[in-house]
N, C-alpha and C positions, 0 to 999 in steps of 0.2 A: 595130853591124854586123860581125857576123866573116866576114871574106873566105875567097873557097876555099884560100889556102895555109895559113890558121888552122887548115880544117875538116882539110889534111889531113895536118898535126902532130897532132892528137887523137888519142888513142889509144881502143880499144876493147876490154876487156877479158869475155869470156866464160867464166861459170865452167859447170862442168856437174860431177852429182854423180854419181857412180857408185856405182848400188843392186848390193846385196846380196843373196843367195839369205836364206830361212825358216829358222830353226834348229827343228829338233822340238822339238815343245808336251808331250810325254809324258801321265802317266795322271793329272796332281794335279786336270785339270776331271773326271775321271770319279768322282775321289772323294767329291770336294765334291757333283756330283749324285746320289751312293748316298746319303750322309749326307741331303741336302732329303731326297730319296723316303722313307728310311727312315724321319725326322721325322714327315712330311705323314701315313705310314702309321699310325703308334703316336697322330699326335693324332686320325685318324678312329674307329681302332680308340678310342680312350678313349669320343669320344663319343659309339658305338653304344652301349657298356656303359651309360654315365652315362643312355641312354634309355629301354634297356630292361631299367635294374633298378627295382625298387621302394624307394619313398622309405623302408619298413622298413628293408629291406637297406641306406640308404646312411647313416642314421641308426644302424644299429647299426656301419656298418663305422668310421665316425667316431669313434663313443664309445668303441670296442674300442682305436683307436692313442691317443684322448686321453687313457682312464683304465684301464689294464689291470690295475691293483691292485687298484680295483675289483671289478672282471669278475671276480677269483678269487675276492677273499672274500666275493661276492654270490652265486657258483653260477652251475654252467655253464660250459661253454667257452668262451664268447662275447659280445660285450652284442651281437648282435646279430640278426635272427628266422633260425628254423629252417634256412630255406632259404640263407640268407647265406653269401655266398662262405667268411666265417666263422662257424663253428656257433655258435648263440649258445643262451641258457639257455630259450627255449620250449617249452612243454609239447608241444604238437600240431603232430607231425611234418607232417601234411598241410595245414597252413594255406600257401598261398603268399606271404603275408606277411601284416603287422602284429601280432605276437607282441610281446610283452615282455619285456622279463629276469626273472629271478626274484626279483632284489633289489628293482625297481621295482614285481611285485606287492605283495610284502610290506611295502612304505614306502605303498601304498597303503590298505589294509586298516587297520598301524597310523594312518595320518590320518583315516580311515574311526569308527578305534576311538574316536580321541581326539574327536574332535568330536560322538560321540554321549554318548561322557562329560561333554565341558563341556555341551553343551544338556542333560542329565541333569539334573546340579548347577542349569544355569538354572532349569529346571522345577520343581525343588525350593525354591529359592531365594523363586518365584515363588506355589507352591502356600502356603509360609510368610506368607508376607505379605499374601498372599489371606483366609488364616485368621485373621492378624491382626486385618485390617481387618475385616472378622466380626464378631471379639468386638469390637472398638471402635466399632462403630457401631449405636446403639443400634436401629436399622431393621431394620436385618439382621440383627441378633444375635434378634429376634425370632422369624425365620422361618429360623434357623440348621438344623432338621430339615430342612426339605424342599430344604437346599443341600448339593448334593458337591461335593465337589475333590480329581480325582484325576487321576494321572500315567498318558497312555497312549504309546503309543510315537510316535505322532505327535506329541507334547505333551503339553500341560494342558488339561484338560476338566473343566467347571463344564456340573452336571446342575440344574437347579431340577425340583423332581418336585412332583406334585400330592398335595393333600391333602382327605381328605374333607368339613373343616370349613373349609377355605382353597383351591379348584380356585382355580388362573391363569387363567383364562378360562370366558366365560360359556360353558355347556354345550350342546356343539355348534355354537359358535362362535368368531371368531381374535379377538372382540372381549375387551382384558386390562384383568383386573381392576386395581382401584387400587392395592392392594401389592404388585401382579407389576408393575406399572409403576414401583412407587421401587424395585424389588428391581435392572430394569434398568438404570435413569437410573442407581444405585448402582454397578453393574460399568462401565456407559460409562464413567464419570469413572475408575474405578480402573485398566481395561485399555488407555483410551487412550495413559498413560505405556509402554505393555509394545513392543519393538521386536518386535512379530510380528505375522502378518496371522491374521486371527479366522474361523471357519466354523461357520456356526449351523445346528444339528438341529433338526427337530421331533418328535418322538411320538404314538400314540395308544394306548389301547388296545382291544381288539379290535371292541369295541358298532358293532355296523353301522347306515348310516343304511335306511330302508326300503327306497330302490332299489338298495340295495348297489354297488357301482360301478359301476352301468350311468350314476349320477348325480352329481352332489356324493359324493363320498366320504372317508374317511379319509386317502386321498392327499393331497387336495386341501384336506383341515383344516390336516395335520401341515405343509403348506407353506405354508397362510395365517399356523399359528399362529407359525413361526420366520421369514413377513416379517415380521409385526407385531412380533416381538421384536425385530428387527433397526432398526426404526425410530424404537421404544421407547431402543435404545441409543444413536445417533445424537442424541438427541436429549435424550440424557443430556450428551453432551458428546465422546462419541468419533468419532474423523473415518470416514466413511466408507469412505474407501477401504482402510480396514483390513479391512474385512470383502469376504473373494474369495468365498462359497461361501452362499448358502440353499436347504436342503435338505430337503424334508418325505420320512419313513419309512411314515408309516402306522404300523403295529401290529408292519411287518414285523421288528423288531429286540426285543422286549420284557425289560425287566429281569429280572421276573419269569419265567417262561416254564412255571412251575407252574399259574397264576392269570392267565391274559392281558388278565381285567377289573380288574387291581391295578391303582387308581390311582399305585400307582410307573411303570408302563406310560406313562403320560402327562408327558409333560416336555420340557424346553428344554433341550439341549445346546447351550454354549458353550466352543470347540475355540479354543486357543491356538497356533498349530500352531507347531513349533520347526525350527530351520532345516534339519535335513534333508529334511523333510513338506514345506519351502515350495519348495524345491529338486529334489525329485522330480513336486511340482507342476507347477513351471515348465519342465521337460523333457519334461510329458507332455504342453503346450498346455494345462492347464486339471482334466486328469483324475488322480487319484492315489485308489489303494487304500491300504484305510489297514495299516499294519503288521503284525508280527506281535511281541506281547506278550511272546511266550516268547526270542526270538531277544534280543530288545532287553534283558530283563532278562539272559539269561546275559552277554548280551558287557557291560553296563556293573555289574551284580553287587549288582542295588538292584530291591526290591517296591514296588509301587505301595502309594500309601497313601489311603486315601481315609474321607471322614468319615461319620456315621452316617445312614441311609435315613428316608425317612419314611414316616408307617404308612400302611395298606391304606386303604381306604374305595371307596367305591360306583364306578360305569364313568360314561362320559363319555357315553352317547348324547343326542340330543336332534334339533330339528330344525335342519334344511339351511338355513343362512344363506347369500345370494349373493354369489357367489366374488367374492374379489379381481382386480381386472384388472391388476394388477402380478404376478400369479402365474402363472410359466410354465405351460402344462395339465400334468399329470404324465404319467409313462411307466405303464401298466399296474402292478397290485401284482406280477406275477411276476416282475420286474426280483429280478436278484439283491443280496441285504447279504453286507458280511464280519463274520460273530462274532466276528472276532478281539477288538473293539472295543466291540461293540454296536452293527456296521454305521456308524460314523461314517465321513466325508468320501469315501465311496464313489459317487463322481458315477452311477454306472447303478442305484442304491439307489433311485432315486423321484426326485422334481421336482427344477427348480432355479427357486429364485426370484431374479426378478432387479427 
């Protein structure tokens, strides 16, 4: 234990820190703050521009900087829309957005032309194959004068026409004759291997029932016959999923417009759709109008070829049978038809059987 004398001898040292004044800060912080504010203003300005600019404009600006050489070679002053900051190759200066470059439009036309040409070649090959199959089949050879195979803008059309001595159906009925059943089942085997959708269309002559269009008429009869043909194709081996439409057109699209009672007008059409027609049908939700034959021929540079038609004979009037419950009630005969390819593949032209 320390004594009082020891405590007296101990030395206490007190350190005092002398505080000096602050030096001048200068303007360095103001420069940094100004840089920060400028950067934030530029950022929000960029966000505002991105939010108020259309997608077409943004794509045009992006493509301009990615491929300026392509822009100069394909035409136009830029790659964007006509309303973009960089003027583009669009044609309609009043459009707010969404125009294509001139080069893109030409490229799209070129691709469409190539697809149409390939599909035409595919349909021509299928036409040769079917004609050869008819000649190689003893059954089909007997009825080759009643079978017409031709190319249309929507694909390949096979028409089985009536004959005075060999009608396809019972008079005024949708009951299929034995020889017609054999023809349809033979085509069902051949067409099942084709990678295309199928449309069936029924036609009649202008012979009317006693009650006219107030009761069972040619509209129901043509739809019933087309639906009966569908059943025979499926029975012959065709996948039912390949058939996308069954239509009855009555006498609205005669082949022989000078003689509406000609048995040539009583026919069943089987249309093998090409890819362009299938795409149009898909985009239109199942609705499709017949293409323009002249437009296709001018684009591809070929002419359609058809086999000989059948000879004429008497009309097809008769007693009205009971309606097939599987066929949807048809629209009135006032519905429109497309004369470009004989009214084929026009949903509004007649009843659709399911």
